[in-house]
C-alpha positions, 0 to 999 in steps of 0.5 A: 812077273815074267821076265821079258826075253832079251834079244841080245846077240853077241857082236860078230867076231872080227878077224884080227890082222897081224901086221909086221911093223914094215907092213903097217908102215907101208899101209899107212904110207899108201893111205896117206899118199892117196889122201894127199893126192885126193886133197890136192885135187880138191884144193885145186878145183875149189880154191885155185879154179874157184878163187885164184883163177876166178877172173880169167875163168869168168870170161867163159860162161856156162849158160849165163853163169861164169865158169869161176862161179860154177867151180866155186859153187857146184864144181867143188861140191861135185868134185868132193863127192866124186873124190869120196867115191874114188877114195872108197873104191881105191881104199877097198882095193888097197885093203884087199892088197894088204889083206885087211878087207872085210 
């Protein structure tokens, strides 16, 4: 019996980045700050505008729906998707700044 050929390729070697403890701390501090800001925006849009301020916002209508309903249903989802894109772009910039980009 002939042995079947195996198309196994070695995984590409990834660059090893050597951070000093100060650089690693600065990188994670910047990362956590960005995450905190973006989560705060998402919390404000989904919880504050969609739930806490639902009554005052219900006087404003989009089409036939109250603005509070829009924030609770569509607004928080749209905001979340936009924040994911913003996070990806800003993390790419941060990675380049710290020299860990791909």
